[in-house]
mmCIF file of the N, C-alpha and C atoms, coordinates in Angstrom:
data_MODEL
# 
_entry.id   MODEL 
# 
loop_
_atom_site.group_PDB 
_atom_site.id 
_atom_site.type_symbol 
_atom_site.label_atom_id 
_atom_site.label_alt_id 
_atom_site.label_comp_id 
_atom_site.label_asym_id 
_atom_site.label_entity_id 
_atom_site.label_seq_id 
_atom_site.pdbx_PDB_ins_code 
_atom_site.Cartn_x 
_atom_site.Cartn_y 
_atom_site.Cartn_z 
_atom_site.occupancy 
_atom_site.B_iso_or_equiv 
_atom_site.pdbx_formal_charge 
_atom_site.auth_seq_id 
_atom_site.auth_comp_id 
_atom_site.auth_asym_id 
_atom_site.auth_atom_id 
_atom_site.pdbx_PDB_model_num 
ATOM 1   N N  . LEU A 1 1  ? 76.471  81.579  110.751 1.00 0.00 ? 1  LEU A N  1 
ATOM 2   C CA . LEU A 1 1  ? 77.048  82.814  110.232 1.00 0.00 ? 1  LEU A CA 1 
ATOM 3   C C  . LEU A 1 1  ? 77.462  82.626  108.778 1.00 0.00 ? 1  LEU A C  1 
ATOM 4   N N  . ASP A 1 2  ? 77.445  83.710  108.045 1.00 0.00 ? 2  ASP A N  1 
ATOM 5   C CA . ASP A 1 2  ? 78.020  83.696  106.709 1.00 0.00 ? 2  ASP A CA 1 
ATOM 6   C C  . ASP A 1 2  ? 78.740  85.023  106.490 1.00 0.00 ? 2  ASP A C  1 
ATOM 7   N N  . PRO A 1 3  ? 79.722  85.031  105.577 1.00 0.00 ? 3  PRO A N  1 
ATOM 8   C CA . PRO A 1 3  ? 80.533  86.227  105.380 1.00 0.00 ? 3  PRO A CA 1 
ATOM 9   C C  . PRO A 1 3  ? 79.723  87.477  105.037 1.00 0.00 ? 3  PRO A C  1 
ATOM 10  N N  . ALA A 1 4  ? 78.691  87.337  104.215 1.00 0.00 ? 4  ALA A N  1 
ATOM 11  C CA . ALA A 1 4  ? 77.901  88.514  103.812 1.00 0.00 ? 4  ALA A CA 1 
ATOM 12  C C  . ALA A 1 4  ? 77.220  89.165  105.016 1.00 0.00 ? 4  ALA A C  1 
ATOM 13  N N  . ARG A 1 5  ? 76.662  88.359  105.897 1.00 0.00 ? 5  ARG A N  1 
ATOM 14  C CA . ARG A 1 5  ? 75.993  88.911  107.080 1.00 0.00 ? 5  ARG A CA 1 
ATOM 15  C C  . ARG A 1 5  ? 76.998  89.543  108.035 1.00 0.00 ? 5  ARG A C  1 
ATOM 16  N N  . MET A 1 6  ? 78.167  88.915  108.165 1.00 0.00 ? 6  MET A N  1 
ATOM 17  C CA . MET A 1 6  ? 79.193  89.457  109.045 1.00 0.00 ? 6  MET A CA 1 
ATOM 18  C C  . MET A 1 6  ? 79.664  90.817  108.527 1.00 0.00 ? 6  MET A C  1 
ATOM 19  N N  . LEU A 1 7  ? 79.905  90.902  107.224 1.00 0.00 ? 7  LEU A N  1 
ATOM 20  C CA . LEU A 1 7  ? 80.332  92.171  106.651 1.00 0.00 ? 7  LEU A CA 1 
ATOM 21  C C  . LEU A 1 7  ? 79.238  93.218  106.801 1.00 0.00 ? 7  LEU A C  1 
ATOM 22  N N  . ALA A 1 8  ? 77.989  92.831  106.575 1.00 0.00 ? 8  ALA A N  1 
ATOM 23  C CA . ALA A 1 8  ? 76.866  93.771  106.702 1.00 0.00 ? 8  ALA A CA 1 
ATOM 24  C C  . ALA A 1 8  ? 76.808  94.352  108.112 1.00 0.00 ? 8  ALA A C  1 
ATOM 25  N N  . PHE A 1 9  ? 77.103  93.545  109.118 1.00 0.00 ? 9  PHE A N  1 
ATOM 26  C CA . PHE A 1 9  ? 77.116  94.008  110.500 1.00 0.00 ? 9  PHE A CA 1 
ATOM 27  C C  . PHE A 1 9  ? 78.128  95.144  110.676 1.00 0.00 ? 9  PHE A C  1 
ATOM 28  N N  . TYR A 1 10 ? 79.357  94.924  110.229 1.00 0.00 ? 10 TYR A N  1 
ATOM 29  C CA . TYR A 1 10 ? 80.400  95.944  110.373 1.00 0.00 ? 10 TYR A CA 1 
ATOM 30  C C  . TYR A 1 10 ? 80.137  97.161  109.482 1.00 0.00 ? 10 TYR A C  1 
ATOM 31  N N  . GLU A 1 11 ? 79.670  96.925  108.263 1.00 0.00 ? 11 GLU A N  1 
ATOM 32  C CA . GLU A 1 11 ? 79.394  98.033  107.350 1.00 0.00 ? 11 GLU A CA 1 
ATOM 33  C C  . GLU A 1 11 ? 78.262  98.913  107.878 1.00 0.00 ? 11 GLU A C  1 
ATOM 34  N N  . ASP A 1 12 ? 77.222  98.301  108.409 1.00 0.00 ? 12 ASP A N  1 
ATOM 35  C CA . ASP A 1 12 ? 76.102  99.059  108.964 1.00 0.00 ? 12 ASP A CA 1 
ATOM 36  C C  . ASP A 1 12 ? 76.574  99.964  110.100 1.00 0.00 ? 12 ASP A C  1 
ATOM 37  N N  . GLY A 1 13 ? 77.387  99.430  110.971 1.00 0.00 ? 13 GLY A N  1 
ATOM 38  C CA . GLY A 1 13 ? 77.922  100.235 112.067 1.00 0.00 ? 13 GLY A CA 1 
ATOM 39  C C  . GLY A 1 13 ? 78.770  101.393 111.570 1.00 0.00 ? 13 GLY A C  1 
ATOM 40  N N  . ALA A 1 14 ? 79.584  101.149 110.557 1.00 0.00 ? 14 ALA A N  1 
ATOM 41  C CA . ALA A 1 14 ? 80.436  102.205 110.014 1.00 0.00 ? 14 ALA A CA 1 
ATOM 42  C C  . ALA A 1 14 ? 79.615  103.288 109.322 1.00 0.00 ? 14 ALA A C  1 
ATOM 43  N N  . ARG A 1 15 ? 78.571  102.886 108.616 1.00 0.00 ? 15 ARG A N  1 
ATOM 44  C CA . ARG A 1 15 ? 77.724  103.869 107.930 1.00 0.00 ? 15 ARG A CA 1 
ATOM 45  C C  . ARG A 1 15 ? 76.948  104.739 108.916 1.00 0.00 ? 15 ARG A C  1 
ATOM 46  N N  . LYS A 1 16 ? 76.587  104.178 110.056 1.00 0.00 ? 16 LYS A N  1 
ATOM 47  C CA . LYS A 1 16 ? 75.833  104.934 111.054 1.00 0.00 ? 16 LYS A CA 1 
ATOM 48  C C  . LYS A 1 16 ? 76.713  105.802 111.946 1.00 0.00 ? 16 LYS A C  1 
ATOM 49  N N  . ALA A 1 17 ? 77.994  105.530 111.980 1.00 0.00 ? 17 ALA A N  1 
ATOM 50  C CA . ALA A 1 17 ? 78.901  106.280 112.843 1.00 0.00 ? 17 ALA A CA 1 
ATOM 51  C C  . ALA A 1 17 ? 79.059  107.720 112.341 1.00 0.00 ? 17 ALA A C  1 
ATOM 52  N N  . ARG A 1 18 ? 78.971  108.653 113.236 1.00 0.00 ? 18 ARG A N  1 
ATOM 53  C CA . ARG A 1 18 ? 79.102  110.065 112.839 1.00 0.00 ? 18 ARG A CA 1 
ATOM 54  C C  . ARG A 1 18 ? 80.515  110.419 112.415 1.00 0.00 ? 18 ARG A C  1 
ATOM 55  N N  . ARG A 1 19 ? 81.477  109.650 112.856 1.00 0.00 ? 19 ARG A N  1 
ATOM 56  C CA . ARG A 1 19 ? 82.874  109.976 112.559 1.00 0.00 ? 19 ARG A CA 1 
ATOM 57  C C  . ARG A 1 19 ? 83.405  109.297 111.305 1.00 0.00 ? 19 ARG A C  1 
ATOM 58  N N  . THR A 1 20 ? 82.565  108.589 110.554 1.00 0.00 ? 20 THR A N  1 
ATOM 59  C CA . THR A 1 20 ? 83.016  107.943 109.319 1.00 0.00 ? 20 THR A CA 1 
ATOM 60  C C  . THR A 1 20 ? 83.117  108.989 108.218 1.00 0.00 ? 20 THR A C  1 
ATOM 61  N N  . ASP A 1 21 ? 84.304  109.079 107.624 1.00 0.00 ? 21 ASP A N  1 
ATOM 62  C CA . ASP A 1 21 ? 84.530  110.027 106.537 1.00 0.00 ? 21 ASP A CA 1 
ATOM 63  C C  . ASP A 1 21 ? 84.440  109.328 105.181 1.00 0.00 ? 21 ASP A C  1 
ATOM 64  N N  . GLN A 1 22 ? 85.079  108.169 105.061 1.00 0.00 ? 22 GLN A N  1 
ATOM 65  C CA . GLN A 1 22 ? 85.055  107.400 103.816 1.00 0.00 ? 22 GLN A CA 1 
ATOM 66  C C  . GLN A 1 22 ? 84.853  105.935 104.143 1.00 0.00 ? 22 GLN A C  1 
ATOM 67  N N  . LEU A 1 23 ? 84.210  105.229 103.218 1.00 0.00 ? 23 LEU A N  1 
ATOM 68  C CA . LEU A 1 23 ? 83.937  103.812 103.405 1.00 0.00 ? 23 LEU A CA 1 
ATOM 69  C C  . LEU A 1 23 ? 83.996  103.141 102.042 1.00 0.00 ? 23 LEU A C  1 
ATOM 70  N N  . ALA A 1 24 ? 84.681  102.006 101.957 1.00 0.00 ? 24 ALA A N  1 
ATOM 71  C CA . ALA A 1 24 ? 84.772  101.269 100.690 1.00 0.00 ? 24 ALA A CA 1 
ATOM 72  C C  . ALA A 1 24 ? 84.703  99.780  100.962 1.00 0.00 ? 24 ALA A C  1 
ATOM 73  N N  . VAL A 1 25 ? 83.924  99.071  100.138 1.00 0.00 ? 25 VAL A N  1 
ATOM 74  C CA . VAL A 1 25 ? 83.842  97.615  100.203 1.00 0.00 ? 25 VAL A CA 1 
ATOM 75  C C  . VAL A 1 25 ? 84.389  97.080  98.884  1.00 0.00 ? 25 VAL A C  1 
ATOM 76  N N  . THR A 1 26 ? 85.322  96.145  98.976  1.00 0.00 ? 26 THR A N  1 
ATOM 77  C CA . THR A 1 26 ? 85.924  95.573  97.775  1.00 0.00 ? 26 THR A CA 1 
ATOM 78  C C  . THR A 1 26 ? 85.973  94.052  97.872  1.00 0.00 ? 26 THR A C  1 
ATOM 79  N N  . ASP A 1 27 ? 86.029  93.415  96.712  1.00 0.00 ? 27 ASP A N  1 
ATOM 80  C CA . ASP A 1 27 ? 86.214  91.965  96.641  1.00 0.00 ? 27 ASP A CA 1 
ATOM 81  C C  . ASP A 1 27 ? 87.701  91.668  96.698  1.00 0.00 ? 27 ASP A C  1 
ATOM 82  N N  . THR A 1 28 ? 88.056  90.577  97.365  1.00 0.00 ? 28 THR A N  1 
ATOM 83  C CA . THR A 1 28 ? 89.436  90.134  97.437  1.00 0.00 ? 28 THR A CA 1 
ATOM 84  C C  . THR A 1 28 ? 89.441  88.626  97.631  1.00 0.00 ? 28 THR A C  1 
ATOM 85  N N  . THR A 1 29 ? 90.590  88.046  97.832  1.00 0.00 ? 29 THR A N  1 
ATOM 86  C CA . THR A 1 29 ? 90.689  86.623  98.152  1.00 0.00 ? 29 THR A CA 1 
ATOM 87  C C  . THR A 1 29 ? 91.643  86.449  99.324  1.00 0.00 ? 29 THR A C  1 
ATOM 88  N N  . VAL A 1 30 ? 91.394  85.417  100.113 1.00 0.00 ? 30 VAL A N  1 
ATOM 89  C CA . VAL A 1 30 ? 92.277  85.051  101.213 1.00 0.00 ? 30 VAL A CA 1 
ATOM 90  C C  . VAL A 1 30 ? 92.512  83.550  101.108 1.00 0.00 ? 30 VAL A C  1 
ATOM 91  N N  . ALA A 1 31 ? 93.750  83.160  100.915 1.00 0.00 ? 31 ALA A N  1 
ATOM 92  C CA . ALA A 1 31 ? 94.115  81.746  100.763 1.00 0.00 ? 31 ALA A CA 1 
ATOM 93  C C  . ALA A 1 31 ? 93.256  81.070  99.691  1.00 0.00 ? 31 ALA A C  1 
ATOM 94  N N  . GLY A 1 32 ? 92.981  81.787  98.614  1.00 0.00 ? 32 GLY A N  1 
ATOM 95  C CA . GLY A 1 32 ? 92.209  81.256  97.503  1.00 0.00 ? 32 GLY A CA 1 
ATOM 96  C C  . GLY A 1 32 ? 90.703  81.317  97.667  1.00 0.00 ? 32 GLY A C  1 
ATOM 97  N N  . ALA A 1 33 ? 90.235  81.754  98.837  1.00 0.00 ? 33 ALA A N  1 
ATOM 98  C CA . ALA A 1 33 ? 88.797  81.832  99.098  1.00 0.00 ? 33 ALA A CA 1 
ATOM 99  C C  . ALA A 1 33 ? 88.292  83.243  98.801  1.00 0.00 ? 33 ALA A C  1 
ATOM 100 N N  . PRO A 1 34 ? 87.084  83.370  98.253  1.00 0.00 ? 34 PRO A N  1 
ATOM 101 C CA . PRO A 1 34 ? 86.525  84.705  98.016  1.00 0.00 ? 34 PRO A CA 1 
ATOM 102 C C  . PRO A 1 34 ? 86.293  85.416  99.344  1.00 0.00 ? 34 PRO A C  1 
ATOM 103 N N  . ALA A 1 35 ? 86.611  86.692  99.363  1.00 0.00 ? 35 ALA A N  1 
ATOM 104 C CA . ALA A 1 35 ? 86.485  87.479  100.591 1.00 0.00 ? 35 ALA A CA 1 
ATOM 105 C C  . ALA A 1 35 ? 85.988  88.879  100.248 1.00 0.00 ? 35 ALA A C  1 
ATOM 106 N N  . LYS A 1 36 ? 85.502  89.562  101.265 1.00 0.00 ? 36 LYS A N  1 
ATOM 107 C CA . LYS A 1 36 ? 85.096  90.965  101.140 1.00 0.00 ? 36 LYS A CA 1 
ATOM 108 C C  . LYS A 1 36 ? 85.932  91.772  102.126 1.00 0.00 ? 36 LYS A C  1 
ATOM 109 N N  . ARG A 1 37 ? 86.292  92.964  101.704 1.00 0.00 ? 37 ARG A N  1 
ATOM 110 C CA . ARG A 1 37 ? 87.102  93.847  102.534 1.00 0.00 ? 37 ARG A CA 1 
ATOM 111 C C  . ARG A 1 37 ? 86.384  95.178  102.698 1.00 0.00 ? 37 ARG A C  1 
ATOM 112 N N  . LEU A 1 38 ? 86.289  95.621  103.936 1.00 0.00 ? 38 LEU A N  1 
ATOM 113 C CA . LEU A 1 38 ? 85.690  96.908  104.280 1.00 0.00 ? 38 LEU A CA 1 
ATOM 114 C C  . LEU A 1 38 ? 86.794  97.802  104.819 1.00 0.00 ? 38 LEU A C  1 
ATOM 115 N N  . ASP A 1 39 ? 86.989  98.941  104.201 1.00 0.00 ? 39 ASP A N  1 
ATOM 116 C CA . ASP A 1 39 ? 87.959  99.934  104.680 1.00 0.00 ? 39 ASP A CA 1 
ATOM 117 C C  . ASP A 1 39 ? 87.198  101.187 105.082 1.00 0.00 ? 39 ASP A C  1 
ATOM 118 N N  . VAL A 1 40 ? 87.454  101.649 106.294 1.00 0.00 ? 40 VAL A N  1 
ATOM 119 C CA . VAL A 1 40 ? 86.763  102.814 106.840 1.00 0.00 ? 40 VAL A CA 1 
ATOM 120 C C  . VAL A 1 40 ? 87.804  103.838 107.283 1.00 0.00 ? 40 VAL A C  1 
ATOM 121 N N  . LEU A 1 41 ? 87.609  105.072 106.858 1.00 0.00 ? 41 LEU A N  1 
ATOM 122 C CA . LEU A 1 41 ? 88.458  106.173 107.294 1.00 0.00 ? 41 LEU A CA 1 
ATOM 123 C C  . LEU A 1 41 ? 87.614  107.093 108.152 1.00 0.00 ? 41 LEU A C  1 
ATOM 124 N N  . GLY A 1 42 ? 88.100  107.356 109.356 1.00 0.00 ? 42 GLY A N  1 
ATOM 125 C CA . GLY A 1 42 ? 87.387  108.244 110.268 1.00 0.00 ? 42 GLY A CA 1 
ATOM 126 C C  . GLY A 1 42 ? 87.752  109.691 110.038 1.00 0.00 ? 42 GLY A C  1 
ATOM 127 N N  . THR A 1 43 ? 86.914  110.579 110.506 1.00 0.00 ? 43 THR A N  1 
ATOM 128 C CA . THR A 1 43 ? 87.174  112.009 110.351 1.00 0.00 ? 43 THR A CA 1 
ATOM 129 C C  . THR A 1 43 ? 88.431  112.441 111.102 1.00 0.00 ? 43 THR A C  1 
ATOM 130 N N  . ASP A 1 44 ? 88.858  111.640 112.084 1.00 0.00 ? 44 ASP A N  1 
ATOM 131 C CA . ASP A 1 44 ? 90.075  111.946 112.833 1.00 0.00 ? 44 ASP A CA 1 
ATOM 132 C C  . ASP A 1 44 ? 91.319  111.365 112.168 1.00 0.00 ? 44 ASP A C  1 
ATOM 133 N N  . GLY A 1 45 ? 91.159  110.762 110.991 1.00 0.00 ? 45 GLY A N  1 
ATOM 134 C CA . GLY A 1 45 ? 92.283  110.195 110.254 1.00 0.00 ? 45 GLY A CA 1 
ATOM 135 C C  . GLY A 1 45 ? 92.566  108.740 110.584 1.00 0.00 ? 45 GLY A C  1 
ATOM 136 N N  . SER A 1 46 ? 91.829  108.177 111.527 1.00 0.00 ? 46 SER A N  1 
ATOM 137 C CA . SER A 1 46 ? 92.045  106.769 111.873 1.00 0.00 ? 46 SER A CA 1 
ATOM 138 C C  . SER A 1 46 ? 91.451  105.870 110.794 1.00 0.00 ? 46 SER A C  1 
ATOM 139 N N  . GLY A 1 47 ? 92.027  104.705 110.654 1.00 0.00 ? 47 GLY A N  1 
ATOM 140 C CA . GLY A 1 47 ? 91.543  103.762 109.660 1.00 0.00 ? 47 GLY A CA 1 
ATOM 141 C C  . GLY A 1 47 ? 91.240  102.415 110.269 1.00 0.00 ? 47 GLY A C  1 
ATOM 142 N N  . GLN A 1 48 ? 90.215  101.780 109.755 1.00 0.00 ? 48 GLN A N  1 
ATOM 143 C CA . GLN A 1 48 ? 89.861  100.435 110.186 1.00 0.00 ? 48 GLN A CA 1 
ATOM 144 C C  . GLN A 1 48 ? 89.637  99.576  108.948 1.00 0.00 ? 48 GLN A C  1 
ATOM 145 N N  . THR A 1 49 ? 90.058  98.327  109.042 1.00 0.00 ? 49 THR A N  1 
ATOM 146 C CA . THR A 1 49 ? 89.863  97.371  107.959 1.00 0.00 ? 49 THR A CA 1 
ATOM 147 C C  . THR A 1 49 ? 89.238  96.113  108.534 1.00 0.00 ? 49 THR A C  1 
ATOM 148 N N  . VAL A 1 50 ? 88.226  95.603  107.842 1.00 0.00 ? 50 VAL A N  1 
ATOM 149 C CA . VAL A 1 50 ? 87.576  94.345  108.198 1.00 0.00 ? 50 VAL A CA 1 
ATOM 150 C C  . VAL A 1 50 ? 87.583  93.482  106.946 1.00 0.00 ? 50 VAL A C  1 
ATOM 151 N N  . VAL A 1 51 ? 88.090  92.258  107.062 1.00 0.00 ? 51 VAL A N  1 
ATOM 152 C CA . VAL A 1 51 ? 88.074  91.314  105.946 1.00 0.00 ? 51 VAL A CA 1 
ATOM 153 C C  . VAL A 1 51 ? 87.343  90.066  106.433 1.00 0.00 ? 51 VAL A C  1 
ATOM 154 N N  . VAL A 1 52 ? 86.371  89.606  105.656 1.00 0.00 ? 52 VAL A N  1 
ATOM 155 C CA . VAL A 1 52 ? 85.599  88.410  106.016 1.00 0.00 ? 52 VAL A CA 1 
ATOM 156 C C  . VAL A 1 52 ? 85.646  87.407  104.875 1.00 0.00 ? 52 VAL A C  1 
ATOM 157 N N  . TRP A 1 53 ? 85.731  86.109  105.241 1.00 0.00 ? 53 TRP A N  1 
ATOM 158 C CA . TRP A 1 53 ? 85.711  85.047  104.254 1.00 0.00 ? 53 TRP A CA 1 
ATOM 159 C C  . TRP A 1 53 ? 85.263  83.755  104.938 1.00 0.00 ? 53 TRP A C  1 
ATOM 160 N N  . PRO A 1 54 ? 84.745  82.803  104.159 1.00 0.00 ? 54 PRO A N  1 
ATOM 161 C CA . PRO A 1 54 ? 84.239  81.574  104.763 1.00 0.00 ? 54 PRO A CA 1 
ATOM 162 C C  . PRO A 1 54 ? 85.370  80.735  105.351 1.00 0.00 ? 54 PRO A C  1 
ATOM 163 N N  . ALA A 1 55 ? 85.096  80.115  106.494 1.00 0.00 ? 55 ALA A N  1 
ATOM 164 C CA . ALA A 1 55 ? 86.044  79.186  107.104 1.00 0.00 ? 55 ALA A CA 1 
ATOM 165 C C  . ALA A 1 55 ? 85.892  77.819  106.440 1.00 0.00 ? 55 ALA A C  1 
ATOM 166 N N  . ALA A 1 56 ? 86.810  76.938  106.713 1.00 0.00 ? 56 ALA A N  1 
ATOM 167 C CA . ALA A 1 56 ? 86.751  75.591  106.142 1.00 0.00 ? 56 ALA A CA 1 
ATOM 168 C C  . ALA A 1 56 ? 85.558  74.808  106.676 1.00 0.00 ? 56 ALA A C  1 
ATOM 169 N N  . GLU A 1 57 ? 85.142  75.121  107.895 1.00 0.00 ? 57 GLU A N  1 
ATOM 170 C CA . GLU A 1 57 ? 84.013  74.418  108.511 1.00 0.00 ? 57 GLU A CA 1 
ATOM 171 C C  . GLU A 1 57 ? 82.721  75.157  108.202 1.00 0.00 ? 57 GLU A C  1 
ATOM 172 N N  . PRO A 1 58 ? 81.693  74.458  107.764 1.00 0.00 ? 58 PRO A N  1 
ATOM 173 C CA . PRO A 1 58 ? 80.403  75.103  107.465 1.00 0.00 ? 58 PRO A CA 1 
ATOM 174 C C  . PRO A 1 58 ? 79.857  75.854  108.685 1.00 0.00 ? 58 PRO A C  1 
ATOM 175 N N  . GLY A 1 59 ? 79.275  77.012  108.419 1.00 0.00 ? 59 GLY A N  1 
ATOM 176 C CA . GLY A 1 59 ? 78.683  77.807  109.492 1.00 0.00 ? 59 GLY A CA 1 
ATOM 177 C C  . GLY A 1 59 ? 79.667  78.678  110.242 1.00 0.00 ? 59 GLY A C  1 
ATOM 178 N N  . ARG A 1 60 ? 80.927  78.654  109.836 1.00 0.00 ? 60 ARG A N  1 
ATOM 179 C CA . ARG A 1 60 ? 81.946  79.492  110.487 1.00 0.00 ? 60 ARG A CA 1 
ATOM 180 C C  . ARG A 1 60 ? 82.486  80.511  109.493 1.00 0.00 ? 60 ARG A C  1 
ATOM 181 N N  . VAL A 1 61 ? 82.906  81.627  110.032 1.00 0.00 ? 61 VAL A N  1 
ATOM 182 C CA . VAL A 1 61 ? 83.421  82.723  109.214 1.00 0.00 ? 61 VAL A CA 1 
ATOM 183 C C  . VAL A 1 61 ? 84.743  83.205  109.808 1.00 0.00 ? 61 VAL A C  1 
ATOM 184 N N  . ASN A 1 62 ? 85.718  83.450  108.946 1.00 0.00 ? 62 ASN A N  1 
ATOM 185 C CA . ASN A 1 62 ? 86.969  84.073  109.377 1.00 0.00 ? 62 ASN A CA 1 
ATOM 186 C C  . ASN A 1 62 ? 86.817  85.583  109.249 1.00 0.00 ? 62 ASN A C  1 
ATOM 187 N N  . VAL A 1 63 ? 87.356  86.309  110.233 1.00 0.00 ? 63 VAL A N  1 
ATOM 188 C CA . VAL A 1 63 ? 87.293  87.768  110.214 1.00 0.00 ? 63 VAL A CA 1 
ATOM 189 C C  . VAL A 1 63 ? 88.642  88.315  110.652 1.00 0.00 ? 63 VAL A C  1 
ATOM 190 N N  . LEU A 1 64 ? 89.182  89.220  109.867 1.00 0.00 ? 64 LEU A N  1 
ATOM 191 C CA . LEU A 1 64 ? 90.375  89.963  110.259 1.00 0.00 ? 64 LEU A CA 1 
ATOM 192 C C  . LEU A 1 64 ? 89.929  91.375  110.590 1.00 0.00 ? 64 LEU A C  1 
ATOM 193 N N  . LEU A 1 65 ? 90.218  91.825  111.797 1.00 0.00 ? 65 LEU A N  1 
ATOM 194 C CA . LEU A 1 65 ? 89.917  93.191  112.220 1.00 0.00 ? 65 LEU A CA 1 
ATOM 195 C C  . LEU A 1 65 ? 91.242  93.905  112.430 1.00 0.00 ? 65 LEU A C  1 
ATOM 196 N N  . ALA A 1 66 ? 91.391  95.051  111.798 1.00 0.00 ? 66 ALA A N  1 
ATOM 197 C CA . ALA A 1 66 ? 92.642  95.801  111.915 1.00 0.00 ? 66 ALA A CA 1 
ATOM 198 C C  . ALA A 1 66 ? 92.344  97.279  112.109 1.00 0.00 ? 66 ALA A C  1 
ATOM 199 N N  . GLY A 1 67 ? 93.057  97.885  113.020 1.00 0.00 ? 67 GLY A N  1 
ATOM 200 C CA . GLY A 1 67 ? 92.917  99.320  113.263 1.00 0.00 ? 67 GLY A CA 1 
ATOM 201 C C  . GLY A 1 67 ? 94.237  100.026 113.059 1.00 0.00 ? 67 GLY A C  1 
ATOM 202 N N  . ASN A 1 68 ? 94.261  100.964 112.136 1.00 0.00 ? 68 ASN A N  1 
ATOM 203 C CA . ASN A 1 68 ? 95.435  101.794 111.873 1.00 0.00 ? 68 ASN A CA 1 
ATOM 204 C C  . ASN A 1 68 ? 96.694  101.001 111.545 1.00 0.00 ? 68 ASN A C  1 
ATOM 205 N N  . LEU A 1 69 ? 96.554  99.889  110.838 1.00 0.00 ? 69 LEU A N  1 
ATOM 206 C CA . LEU A 1 69 ? 97.721  99.098  110.459 1.00 0.00 ? 69 LEU A CA 1 
ATOM 207 C C  . LEU A 1 69 ? 98.280  99.493  109.103 1.00 0.00 ? 69 LEU A C  1 
ATOM 208 N N  . GLY A 1 70 ? 97.435  99.963  108.222 1.00 0.00 ? 70 GLY A N  1 
ATOM 209 C CA . GLY A 1 70 ? 97.881  100.267 106.868 1.00 0.00 ? 70 GLY A CA 1 
ATOM 210 C C  . GLY A 1 70 ? 97.772  99.045  105.984 1.00 0.00 ? 70 GLY A C  1 
ATOM 211 N N  . ASP A 1 71 ? 97.712  99.278  104.698 1.00 0.00 ? 71 ASP A N  1 
ATOM 212 C CA . ASP A 1 71 ? 97.464  98.216  103.729 1.00 0.00 ? 71 ASP A CA 1 
ATOM 213 C C  . ASP A 1 71 ? 98.552  97.146  103.742 1.00 0.00 ? 71 ASP A C  1 
ATOM 214 N N  . THR A 1 72 ? 99.812  97.527  103.841 1.00 0.00 ? 72 THR A N  1 
ATOM 215 C CA . THR A 1 72 ? 100.909 96.556  103.805 1.00 0.00 ? 72 THR A CA 1 
ATOM 216 C C  . THR A 1 72 ? 100.789 95.543  104.935 1.00 0.00 ? 72 THR A C  1 
ATOM 217 N N  . LYS A 1 73 ? 100.546 96.007  106.141 1.00 0.00 ? 73 LYS A N  1 
ATOM 218 C CA . LYS A 1 73 ? 100.439 95.095  107.288 1.00 0.00 ? 73 LYS A CA 1 
ATOM 219 C C  . LYS A 1 73 ? 99.175  94.244  107.222 1.00 0.00 ? 73 LYS A C  1 
ATOM 220 N N  . VAL A 1 74 ? 98.095  94.794  106.694 1.00 0.00 ? 74 VAL A N  1 
ATOM 221 C CA . VAL A 1 74 ? 96.866  94.003  106.523 1.00 0.00 ? 74 VAL A CA 1 
ATOM 222 C C  . VAL A 1 74 ? 97.141  92.875  105.534 1.00 0.00 ? 74 VAL A C  1 
ATOM 223 N N  . LEU A 1 75 ? 97.779  93.173  104.423 1.00 0.00 ? 75 LEU A N  1 
ATOM 224 C CA . LEU A 1 75 ? 98.094  92.142  103.423 1.00 0.00 ? 75 LEU A CA 1 
ATOM 225 C C  . LEU A 1 75 ? 99.048  91.096  103.991 1.00 0.00 ? 75 LEU A C  1 
ATOM 226 N N  . GLU A 1 76 ? 100.006 91.519  104.807 1.00 0.00 ? 76 GLU A N  1 
ATOM 227 C CA . GLU A 1 76 ? 100.923 90.568  105.446 1.00 0.00 ? 76 GLU A CA 1 
ATOM 228 C C  . GLU A 1 76 ? 100.152 89.633  106.379 1.00 0.00 ? 76 GLU A C  1 
ATOM 229 N N  . ALA A 1 77 ? 99.230  90.172  107.134 1.00 0.00 ? 77 ALA A N  1 
ATOM 230 C CA . ALA A 1 77 ? 98.427  89.356  108.048 1.00 0.00 ? 77 ALA A CA 1 
ATOM 231 C C  . ALA A 1 77 ? 97.575  88.359  107.269 1.00 0.00 ? 77 ALA A C  1 
ATOM 232 N N  . LEU A 1 78 ? 96.953  88.812  106.201 1.00 0.00 ? 78 LEU A N  1 
ATOM 233 C CA . LEU A 1 78 ? 96.113  87.925  105.389 1.00 0.00 ? 78 LEU A CA 1 
ATOM 234 C C  . LEU A 1 78 ? 96.939  86.825  104.732 1.00 0.00 ? 78 LEU A C  1 
ATOM 235 N N  . ALA A 1 79 ? 98.175  87.121  104.354 1.00 0.00 ? 79 ALA A N  1 
ATOM 236 C CA . ALA A 1 79 ? 99.039  86.136  103.710 1.00 0.00 ? 79 ALA A CA 1 
ATOM 237 C C  . ALA A 1 79 ? 99.349  84.973  104.655 1.00 0.00 ? 79 ALA A C  1 
ATOM 238 N N  . LYS A 1 80 ? 99.319  85.216  105.945 1.00 0.00 ? 80 LYS A N  1 
ATOM 239 C CA . LYS A 1 80 ? 99.598  84.158  106.916 1.00 0.00 ? 80 LYS A CA 1 
ATOM 240 C C  . LYS A 1 80 ? 98.526  83.075  106.892 1.00 0.00 ? 80 LYS A C  1 
ATOM 241 N N  . PHE A 1 81 ? 97.341  83.387  106.432 1.00 0.00 ? 81 PHE A N  1 
ATOM 242 C CA . PHE A 1 81 ? 96.280  82.391  106.337 1.00 0.00 ? 81 PHE A CA 1 
ATOM 243 C C  . PHE A 1 81 ? 96.549  81.416  105.187 1.00 0.00 ? 81 PHE A C  1 
ATOM 244 N N  . ALA A 1 82 ? 97.365  81.811  104.224 1.00 0.00 ? 82 ALA A N  1 
ATOM 245 C CA . ALA A 1 82 ? 97.692  80.955  103.083 1.00 0.00 ? 82 ALA A CA 1 
ATOM 246 C C  . ALA A 1 82 ? 98.950  80.141  103.337 1.00 0.00 ? 82 ALA A C  1 
ATOM 247 N N  . ALA A 1 83 ? 99.689  80.479  104.382 1.00 0.00 ? 83 ALA A N  1 
ATOM 248 C CA . ALA A 1 83 ? 100.941 79.778  104.671 1.00 0.00 ? 83 ALA A CA 1 
ATOM 249 C C  . ALA A 1 83 ? 100.647 78.352  105.153 1.00 0.00 ? 83 ALA A C  1 
ATOM 250 N N  . PRO A 1 84 ? 101.508 77.397  104.754 1.00 0.00 ? 84 PRO A N  1 
ATOM 251 C CA . PRO A 1 84 ? 101.304 75.994  105.185 1.00 0.00 ? 84 PRO A CA 1 
ATOM 252 C C  . PRO A 1 84 ? 101.540 75.808  106.668 1.00 0.00 ? 84 PRO A C  1 
# 
């Protein structure tokens, strides 16, 4: 697995979903590692966030999946990956 393929999987599903109203992919970092973030807003007002970044072990990928948490809670969750 690699982060780009993992993100493409989730992004493809969101683009094909009839209930997707808005979709954005942005660059970010998690614990100093480059990451991609997918934010999806549904027509019903629900939100989903997917963040992917490489794991320390080759061939592994970290993924954060969040539904209706909001940006503050997503950032708090991601910050835990940088904690000692």
